[in-house]
C-alpha positions as CSV (number, residue, x, y, z in Angstrom):
1,M,163.3,65.7,92.1
2,N,163.2,69.2,93.7
3,Q,162.1,70.6,90.4
4,K,159.3,68.0,90.2
5,K,158.2,68.7,93.8
6,A,158.2,72.4,93.1
7,K,156.0,71.8,90.0
8,Y,153.5,69.8,92.1
9,Q,153.4,72.4,94.8
10,F,152.9,75.1,92.2
11,I,149.9,73.3,90.7
12,F,148.5,72.6,94.2
13,I,148.6,76.3,95.3
14,W,146.7,77.3,92.2
15,L,144.1,74.5,92.5
16,L,143.6,75.0,96.2
17,P,141.4,78.2,96.0
18,I,139.4,76.6,93.1
19,L,138.7,73.5,95.3
20,I,137.8,75.7,98.3
21,T,135.4,77.6,96.1
22,F,133.8,74.4,94.8
23,F,133.3,73.0,98.3
24,Y,132.0,76.3,99.6
25,E,129.4,76.4,96.8
26,F,128.5,72.7,97.4
27,F,127.8,73.1,101.1
28,F,126.6,76.7,101.4
29,T,124.7,77.5,98.2
30,E,122.0,76.1,96.0
31,F,124.3,73.7,94.1
32,N,123.4,72.9,90.5
33,F,125.1,72.2,87.2
34,S,126.2,75.8,86.7
35,R,128.5,75.3,89.7
36,L,130.3,72.5,87.8
37,E,130.6,74.8,84.8
38,N,132.0,77.5,87.0
39,F,134.6,75.0,88.4
40,I,135.7,74.2,84.8
41,E,135.8,77.9,83.9
42,N,137.9,78.7,87.0
43,I,140.5,76.1,86.0
44,L,140.6,77.4,82.4
45,F,140.8,81.0,83.6
46,A,143.8,80.3,85.8
47,T,145.4,78.4,82.9
48,V,144.9,81.3,80.5
49,M,146.6,83.7,82.9
50,L,149.5,81.4,83.6
51,I,150.1,80.7,79.9
52,T,151.1,84.4,79.5
53,V,153.9,84.1,82.1
54,P,156.5,82.1,80.0
55,W,156.3,84.8,77.3
56,F,158.7,86.7,79.5
57,N,162.1,85.2,80.1
58,N,163.0,87.4,83.1
59,A,162.5,85.6,86.4
60,K,161.6,88.8,88.3
61,V,158.9,89.6,85.7
62,Q,157.5,86.1,86.0
63,Y,157.5,86.5,89.8
64,I,155.6,89.8,89.6
65,L,153.1,88.5,87.1
66,Q,152.3,85.3,89.1
67,S,151.8,87.4,92.2
68,I,149.4,89.8,90.5
69,Y,147.6,87.0,88.8
70,Y,147.1,85.0,92.0
71,L,145.6,88.0,93.9
72,I,143.3,88.9,91.0
73,F,142.3,85.3,90.8
74,L,141.4,85.1,94.5
75,L,139.4,88.4,94.3
76,C,137.5,87.1,91.3
77,L,136.6,83.8,93.0
78,F,135.5,85.7,96.1
79,I,133.2,88.1,94.3
80,E,131.7,85.6,91.9
81,T,131.0,83.0,94.6
82,S,129.8,85.4,97.3
83,F,127.4,86.9,94.8
84,Y,126.0,83.5,93.9
85,S,125.7,82.5,97.5
86,L,123.7,85.6,98.3
87,F,121.4,85.8,95.3
88,T,121.5,82.3,93.8
89,A,122.4,83.9,90.5
90,Q,125.5,84.3,88.3
91,F,127.3,87.5,88.6
92,S,126.2,89.7,85.7
93,A,126.8,92.9,83.8
94,S,123.7,94.5,85.4
95,A,125.3,93.9,88.8
96,I,128.3,95.8,87.7
97,F,126.1,98.6,86.3
98,I,124.5,98.9,89.7
99,A,127.9,98.9,91.4
100,L,129.1,101.7,89.1
101,E,126.0,103.8,90.2
102,T,126.7,103.1,93.9
103,N,128.7,105.2,96.3
104,T,130.8,104.1,99.3
105,A,128.0,104.6,101.9
106,E,125.6,102.5,99.9
107,A,128.3,99.9,99.4
108,K,128.9,99.8,103.2
109,E,125.2,99.3,103.9
110,F,125.1,96.5,101.3
111,L,128.1,94.7,103.0
112,Q,126.7,95.2,106.5
113,F,123.3,93.8,105.3
114,Y,124.5,90.7,103.4
115,V,127.9,89.6,104.7
116,D,127.3,86.5,107.0
117,F,129.5,84.0,108.8
118,P,129.9,81.5,105.8
119,I,131.1,84.3,103.6
120,L,133.6,85.5,106.2
121,V,134.9,81.9,106.5
122,F,135.2,81.7,102.7
123,F,137.1,85.1,102.7
124,V,139.5,83.9,105.5
125,S,140.1,80.7,103.5
126,L,141.2,82.6,100.5
127,L,143.4,84.9,102.6
128,I,145.1,81.7,103.9
129,C,145.7,80.7,100.3
130,A,147.3,84.1,99.7
131,F,149.4,83.6,102.8
132,L,150.6,80.2,101.6
133,F,151.3,81.5,98.2
134,F,153.6,84.2,99.4
135,R,155.1,82.2,102.2
136,N,156.2,79.2,100.2
137,K,159.0,79.8,97.7
138,N,157.8,76.8,95.6
139,S,154.5,78.7,94.9
140,F,156.5,80.5,92.2
141,F,157.6,78.5,89.3
142,Y,160.1,79.7,86.7
143,F,159.0,78.7,83.2
144,A,162.1,78.4,81.0
145,F,160.6,78.6,77.6
146,T,163.3,80.4,75.6
147,R,162.6,79.0,72.1
148,Q,160.2,81.0,69.9
149,R,158.5,77.8,68.7
150,S,157.5,77.0,72.3
151,K,156.1,80.5,72.9
152,F,154.2,80.2,69.6
153,F,152.8,76.9,70.8
154,L,151.7,78.5,74.1
155,G,150.1,81.3,72.1
156,C,148.1,78.8,70.1
157,I,146.9,77.1,73.4
158,F,146.0,80.5,74.8
159,I,143.8,81.3,71.7
160,F,142.3,77.8,71.7
161,I,141.2,78.1,75.4
162,L,139.7,81.6,74.8
163,L,137.8,80.3,71.7
164,F,136.6,77.3,73.7
165,L,135.4,79.6,76.5
166,K,133.6,81.8,74.0
167,I,132.0,79.0,72.0
168,T,130.8,77.1,75.1
169,K,129.7,80.5,76.7
170,L,131.7,79.5,79.8
171,I,133.3,83.0,79.5
172,V,130.0,84.8,80.1
173,P,130.1,84.6,83.9
174,N,133.9,85.2,84.1
175,F,134.4,88.2,86.3
176,P,137.2,90.0,84.4
177,Y,135.3,89.5,81.1
178,L,132.2,90.9,82.7
179,V,134.0,93.9,84.2
180,A,135.6,94.7,80.9
181,K,132.4,94.2,78.9
182,A,130.1,96.0,81.3
183,S,132.5,98.9,81.9
184,Y,132.7,99.5,78.1
185,E,128.9,99.3,77.8
186,Y,128.5,101.6,80.8
187,Y,130.9,104.1,79.2
188,E,128.9,104.0,76.0
189,E,125.7,104.5,78.0
190,Q,127.2,107.5,79.7
191,K,128.1,109.1,76.4
192,K,124.6,108.4,75.1
193,M,123.1,110.0,78.2
194,Q,125.3,113.1,77.7
195,A,124.0,113.4,74.1
196,F,120.3,113.4,75.3
197,H,120.7,116.6,77.4
198,I,118.1,115.4,79.9
199,D,119.4,117.9,82.5
200,T,118.3,121.0,80.5
201,K,115.1,122.8,81.3
202,A,113.3,121.9,78.1
203,G,113.0,118.6,76.4
204,S,112.0,117.8,72.8
205,F,108.3,117.4,73.5
206,T,106.2,119.3,70.8
207,N,102.9,121.2,71.1
208,V,102.8,121.0,74.9
209,V,99.6,122.4,76.4
210,H,98.2,122.3,80.0
211,K,94.5,122.0,79.4
212,K,93.4,122.7,83.0
213,N,91.2,125.7,83.5
214,N,92.5,126.3,87.1
215,K,94.9,129.1,87.4
216,Q,96.6,127.4,90.3
217,A,97.6,123.8,90.6
218,T,100.0,121.8,92.8
219,Y,100.9,118.3,91.7
220,V,103.2,116.1,94.0
221,L,104.9,112.9,93.0
222,I,106.4,110.7,95.7
223,I,108.9,108.1,94.4
224,G,109.4,105.4,96.9
225,E,112.2,102.8,97.2
226,S,112.2,99.0,97.5
227,T,108.6,98.8,98.6
228,N,106.7,95.6,98.1
229,K,103.0,96.4,97.9
230,N,102.2,93.1,99.7
231,H,103.6,94.6,102.9
232,L,101.1,97.4,103.0
233,G,98.0,97.0,105.1
234,I,96.0,98.9,102.6
235,Y,96.9,96.1,100.1
236,D,95.4,93.6,102.6
237,Y,98.7,92.7,104.4
238,Y,97.8,91.1,107.7
239,R,99.8,93.7,109.8
240,P,98.5,97.3,110.1
241,T,101.5,98.9,108.4
242,T,99.5,101.7,106.7
243,P,97.1,103.1,109.4
244,N,97.1,106.6,107.9
245,L,96.4,105.5,104.4
246,K,93.7,103.2,105.7
247,K,91.9,106.2,107.3
248,R,91.9,107.9,103.9
249,K,91.0,104.7,102.0
250,E,87.8,106.3,100.5
251,E,89.8,109.2,99.2
252,L,92.4,107.1,97.4
253,L,92.8,105.2,94.2
254,I,94.7,102.1,95.1
255,Y,95.9,100.3,91.9
256,K,96.2,96.5,92.5
257,D,98.2,95.2,89.6
258,V,101.0,97.6,88.8
259,I,104.6,96.4,88.5
260,S,108.0,98.0,87.9
261,S,110.0,97.2,84.7
262,H,113.2,96.4,86.6
263,A,114.1,95.3,90.2
264,Y,116.7,98.0,90.7
265,T,116.4,101.8,90.8
266,I,118.3,103.1,87.8
267,G,116.8,100.5,85.4
268,S,113.2,101.2,86.6
269,L,113.3,105.0,86.9
270,Q,115.2,105.6,83.6
271,E,112.1,104.1,81.9
272,A,109.4,105.4,84.2
273,L,110.6,109.1,84.0
274,T,111.3,109.3,80.3
275,L,109.4,109.3,77.0
276,N,111.4,106.7,75.0
277,N,113.0,104.6,77.8
278,F,116.4,105.5,76.2
279,K,115.6,103.3,73.3
280,E,115.4,106.0,70.6
281,E,117.8,108.6,69.3
282,D,116.1,111.3,71.2
283,E,115.1,111.4,74.9
284,S,113.2,113.8,77.2
285,S,112.1,113.4,80.8
286,L,109.0,114.0,82.9
287,V,110.6,117.0,84.6
288,Q,111.2,118.6,81.2
289,L,107.6,118.0,80.2
290,M,106.3,119.7,83.2
291,N,108.7,122.6,82.6
292,Q,107.4,123.0,79.1
293,A,103.8,122.8,80.4
294,G,104.4,126.0,82.4
295,F,105.0,124.4,85.9
296,K,107.7,125.5,88.3
297,T,109.4,122.2,89.1
298,F,111.0,121.0,92.3
299,W,113.0,117.9,93.1
300,F,113.7,117.1,96.7
301,S,115.6,113.8,97.3
302,N,116.8,111.9,100.3
303,Q,118.7,109.5,98.0
304,R,122.4,109.9,97.6
305,P,123.0,111.8,94.4
306,I,126.5,110.8,93.2
307,G,128.2,107.5,92.6
308,P,131.6,107.1,90.9
309,F,129.8,108.7,87.9
310,E,126.9,111.1,87.9
311,S,123.7,109.1,88.5
312,L,121.1,109.1,85.7
313,V,118.4,110.0,88.2
314,T,120.5,113.0,89.4
315,K,120.8,114.2,85.8
316,I,117.0,114.1,85.4
317,S,116.5,116.0,88.6
318,R,118.8,118.8,87.5
319,A,116.2,119.8,84.8
320,S,114.1,121.0,87.7
321,S,113.7,124.7,88.6
322,V,114.8,123.9,92.2
323,Y,116.5,120.7,93.3
324,K,117.9,119.7,96.7
325,Y,119.6,116.5,97.9
326,T,119.4,116.1,101.7
327,N,121.4,112.9,101.9
328,S,125.2,113.5,101.8
329,A,126.1,110.7,104.2
330,M,129.5,109.2,103.7
331,A,130.6,105.7,104.6
332,G,130.3,105.3,108.3
333,S,127.8,108.1,108.9
334,S,124.0,107.7,109.3
335,T,121.4,108.7,106.7
336,P,118.6,111.1,107.6
337,Y,115.0,109.9,107.9
338,D,112.7,110.9,105.1
339,E,111.0,113.5,107.2
340,V,114.0,115.7,106.4
341,L,112.3,116.5,103.1
342,L,109.1,117.9,104.7
343,P,110.5,121.4,105.4
344,Y,111.5,121.7,101.7
345,L,108.0,120.6,100.7
346,D,106.6,123.4,102.9
347,E,108.8,126.0,101.2
348,A,107.8,124.7,97.8
349,L,104.1,124.9,98.7
350,K,104.5,128.5,99.7
351,D,106.2,129.4,96.5
352,P,104.2,132.1,94.6
353,A,104.4,130.2,91.3
354,P,100.7,129.4,90.3
355,K,101.5,126.0,89.0
356,K,103.9,123.7,90.8
357,F,105.1,120.2,90.2
358,I,107.0,118.7,93.1
359,I,108.9,115.4,93.2
360,L,109.9,113.8,96.5
361,H,112.4,111.0,96.1
362,I,112.5,109.2,99.4
363,L,114.6,106.4,100.8
364,G,111.4,104.5,101.8
365,T,112.2,100.9,102.7
366,H,115.7,100.7,101.2
367,L,118.1,98.4,103.0
368,K,119.3,98.6,105.8
369,Y,115.6,98.6,106.9
370,K,116.4,99.2,110.6
371,D,118.0,102.6,109.6
372,R,114.9,103.8,107.8
373,F,112.6,104.6,110.8
374,P,112.9,106.3,114.2
375,E,112.7,104.3,117.4
376,S,109.1,105.5,117.9
377,F,108.0,103.6,114.8
378,K,109.4,100.2,116.1
379,K,106.0,98.7,116.5
380,F,106.3,95.2,115.0
381,T,108.6,93.1,117.2
382,E,106.8,89.8,117.5
383,K,107.4,86.8,115.2
384,P,105.9,87.5,111.8
385,K,104.0,85.1,109.6
386,T,106.7,83.5,107.5
387,K,108.0,80.0,106.7
388,F,111.5,81.2,107.3
389,N,112.1,81.2,111.0
390,S,115.8,82.1,111.4
391,A,116.5,85.0,113.8
392,L,117.8,87.0,110.8
393,A,114.7,86.5,108.8
394,I,112.4,87.5,111.7
395,S,114.4,90.6,112.6
396,R,114.7,91.8,109.0
397,R,111.0,91.3,108.3
398,N,110.0,93.2,111.4
399,D,112.4,96.0,110.5
400,Y,111.0,96.1,107.0
401,D,107.4,96.3,108.2
402,N,108.4,99.1,110.6
403,A,110.0,100.9,107.7
404,V,106.7,100.6,105.8
405,L,104.9,102.0,108.8
406,Y,107.1,105.0,108.8
407,N,106.7,105.3,105.0
408,D,102.9,105.5,105.6
409,Y,103.5,108.4,108.0
410,I,105.6,110.3,105.4
411,I,102.9,109.9,102.7
412,E,100.2,111.1,105.1
413,Q,102.3,114.2,106.1
414,V,102.6,115.0,102.4
415,I,98.9,114.6,101.6
416,A,97.9,116.6,104.7
417,K,100.2,119.5,103.7
418,V,98.9,119.5,100.1
419,E,95.3,119.2,101.2
420,K,95.6,122.5,103.2
421,K,96.2,124.3,99.9
422,K,92.5,124.0,99.0
423,E,93.3,124.0,95.3
424,S,93.4,121.6,92.4
425,S,96.1,119.1,93.4
426,Y,97.1,115.5,93.7
427,V,99.6,113.4,95.5
428,F,100.8,110.4,93.5
429,Y,102.9,107.6,95.2
430,F,104.7,104.6,93.7
431,A,107.8,102.7,94.5
432,D,110.7,102.3,92.0
433,H,110.6,98.5,92.5
434,G,109.6,95.9,95.1
435,E,111.5,93.6,97.4
436,E,111.7,90.0,98.2
437,M,111.1,89.8,102.0
438,Y,111.2,86.1,103.0
439,E,107.9,85.5,101.1
440,V,109.0,82.6,98.8
441,R,112.7,82.6,99.4
442,D,115.0,82.7,102.4
443,F,116.3,86.1,101.2
444,A,115.7,89.8,101.5
445,G,116.6,92.1,98.6
446,H,116.1,92.6,94.9
447,L,117.8,91.9,91.5
448,D,116.8,91.3,87.9
449,E,118.6,87.9,87.9
450,N,116.7,85.1,89.5
451,P,113.8,87.3,90.6
452,T,110.7,86.8,92.6
453,K,107.3,88.4,92.0
454,G,107.6,90.6,95.1
455,M,110.6,92.3,93.6
456,F,108.4,93.9,90.9
457,E,105.0,94.3,92.7
458,I,104.7,97.9,93.8
459,P,102.2,100.2,95.5
460,F,100.6,102.7,93.1
461,I,98.4,105.1,95.0
462,L,96.7,108.4,94.0
463,W,95.1,111.0,96.2
464,R,93.2,113.9,94.6
465,S,91.8,117.1,96.0
466,E,88.1,117.9,95.6
467,K,88.8,120.7,93.2
468,F,90.9,118.4,91.1
469,I,88.2,115.8,91.0
470,E,85.6,118.4,89.9
471,N,87.7,119.4,86.9
472,S,89.0,116.1,85.6
473,K,87.5,113.3,83.6
474,L,89.4,110.0,84.0
475,T,88.7,106.4,83.5
476,L,89.3,104.9,87.0
477,D,89.8,101.1,86.8
478,T,92.1,100.1,89.7
479,N,92.3,96.5,88.4
480,R,94.2,97.4,85.2
481,A,97.4,95.5,84.6
482,Y,100.1,98.1,84.1
483,V,103.9,98.4,84.0
484,L,105.8,101.5,85.1
485,D,107.8,102.1,81.9
486,D,104.7,103.9,80.4
487,F,104.3,106.2,83.4
488,I,104.9,109.5,81.6
489,H,101.8,108.9,79.5
490,S,99.7,108.2,82.6
491,L,101.0,111.2,84.5
492,S,100.5,113.6,81.6
493,D,97.0,112.3,81.1
494,L,96.2,112.7,84.8
495,S,97.6,116.2,84.7
496,Q,95.7,117.1,81.5
497,I,98.9,117.9,79.7
498,D,98.7,117.3,76.0
499,F,101.6,116.9,73.6
500,K,102.1,115.4,70.2
501,E,104.0,112.4,71.4
502,R,101.5,111.4,74.1
503,R,100.0,107.9,73.8
504,L,96.6,107.5,75.5
505,D,96.7,103.8,74.9
506,K,99.6,103.8,77.4
507,S,97.7,105.8,80.1
508,I,96.2,103.8,82.9
509,F,93.7,106.7,83.3
510,S,92.4,106.7,79.7
511,K,89.4,105.0,78.2
512,N,91.8,104.2,75.2
513,F,94.1,102.2,77.4
514,K,95.3,98.9,75.9
515,P,97.1,96.3,78.1
516,K,100.4,95.2,76.7
517,E,102.8,92.3,77.3
518,R,104.6,93.1,80.5
519,V,108.2,92.2,79.8
520,I,110.4,92.9,82.8
521,G,114.0,92.6,84.0
522,N,116.0,90.3,81.7
523,G,113.2,89.6,79.2
524,I,110.7,87.8,81.5
525,N,107.0,88.0,80.7
526,F,105.6,88.8,84.2
527,D,102.2,87.4,83.5
528,T,103.2,84.1,81.9
529,F,106.4,83.3,83.7
530,D,106.3,80.3,86.0
531,W,107.3,82.0,89.2
532,E,107.2,78.8,91.2
533,I,110.4,77.6,89.6
534,N,112.2,80.6,91.1
535,E,111.0,79.8,94.6
536,E,113.4,78.0,97.0
């Protein structure tokens, strides 16, 4: 009887976290059929782990294995379910890719931004499960399978369950499977990146020529972060979030229909800043192109440079003649405001090199939004226009708009400094991707899985000096539908840099421009996708 009771308690202690997870998802998330599939997958996942225990006859080994398995199981349940509750999407390989490119400070910001009371309750519930597991001696069950025939039978069941998970695709969202698969893919990607040598001064562009007659030229590119164009006053947002750009409106080209190719930084910029989007055997970057065109290149970034592995964007930046990262914040310390880059811009503008190309990679409106602007820019405090009226939604939207206001100030400072040069110059600004900001969903953030339009709709703004305008012939149609993965062709066309691989049909400034199917994220056609089905 005691053996039977122990068996029931053993089964209960393993089912308990699965049931807690199921009820948490039912009450606190957007419950659908995928949650039932997840329930089944969790049971099978636990079964697969436990089947391996009887292969070892030693009781101590079985004890250790069950302890490790249970803790791993709880961790997997927490990560999978928390991710789904936050983003209404299955945990995916791309999420792991992003995590591998993230450092501890960014991870802390992410947790501070997203962890809420229901998630804390869920976490505590799983901790209680762990406590009960280690407190109750009947949580551990000794499997006395000594005959080889029994172990062979268990092995057959193990293989059958794995095949069932694979055939039914229930294994796809399984966390250990995703970690293993994504880590391998990430390792292969890193090896491929190393082979491309994108951190060397010269790329593989051929016959590069800068056709400008001016002996002096200063071109500045500002790469923003997480900025939804629909929150800029200059894009007809109801709040005056861009007063400086509005004053310059007649001097600007404001492109109305430009989108990013991905809703996260690495995915977007690895395509925007390279020739082949890492889809060919050879690759070269925008920085290398400008080097080959005879420019002295500068890269000043307020982004954090290093994750567990070297960031792809960091590797691209190191092809520059001069590069500087101002943000070395560790977990627990504050990040500097983007104005920290302005003194470095001043130094670059004074550099005696006749032709300069300067990239400013700013934090922009990256979460946590309230940490992206000084107190003096806290202008928007009243209730914003939104259908989501929680205190959290209101405060985050206000913080975001204040961050956009400060972003406007940074762009104006850059333009004003370049304008004083009185030479052929431009300042080009775009954001790497957009942000959902309580527009159509009760959510703030971005991801390729389960996206909204605002996660891809970005500002794309160009200022040109008088001398630059006098010496350039461009087709200026600000209504063109464009996607950021062809950016290198547009920037080279704008800069009058010719090279054999340039495609004018991919340049938004060319009369030969041809619109293309705008496939984004995980294979979505931006222009034909039914975005309403992804609204809450």
